[in-house]
N, C-alpha and C positions, 0 to 999 in steps of 0.2 A: 208525930207529924207525918203527913203523907207527902211523898215526893213524886214528881212527874217522871215519865220515862226519859225526858230530855235531861233532867237533873241527874238521874242515875247514870245516863250515858256519859255526860260530861264528868261526873264524879269518878267514874271508872277511868276515864282518860287522864284526869288530874292525878289519880293515884298511881299513874305510871304505866298503865296498859296502853298499847298502841292501837289506836282506832284507825281503820282503813275506810276511806270513802269508796264504796263499791256498790254493786247493784243491790246488795243487801241493805244499804242505807235507804230507808224509806223516804220518798219525797214528801210524804205527809209530815215526817219528823222534821225535815228541813223547813217546810212551810210553817210548822209549829214554832220552831226556833225563830224563824224570821218574824213571826207575828208578835214576839215579845219585845221587839225594838223597831226602830224606824228603818233599820238595815239588817241584813243577815249578820254582819259583824257585831252590831250592837246587841242583837238578839242572843248571839253566842256568848257575848260578855255577860249579859244579864243572867243567862242560865248558868254560866260558869261561876259567877259570884254566889248564886244560891247553892250550887253544888258544893262549893267550898264549905258552906255551913253544914251540909250533909256529912262531909268527910270529918269535919271537926267534931260533930256529935258522936261519931262512931270511933273517934280516936285515931284517924288516919291522917298523917301529915302529907299534904299534896306536894309533889315534886316540882310543880309549876304554880306560881301565883296566878290567879285568874286574870289579873290585869296585865300579865306578861304574855298572854296567849296572842299569837299572831293571827290576823284574820284568816279564816279558812275560805277556800274557794271550792266550789263543787262544779263538776262538768255539767253542761246543759243536759237536761233529761233526754234520753233517747227513747224512741217509742219501743215499748216492750209489751209482750203478751202476758197477762196475769193468769194464764190457764194453769 
């Protein structure tokens, strides 16, 4: 089964790694997560639920149930130069 980058990212987080929202977090990733649900929070929940399946298939027990994730908030995008 092929997994999206969003699913891998959330799977990494559910496995206990700390993810930081920083300038390295691509806004296209945020928009992609947002597009999976009617809100950013619902999109994250949908991706997290699928990511839990990824973890289960590789035998990793998530430290956090996908339904217990608190809604994440991201700062408004600031203009930046992609040079």
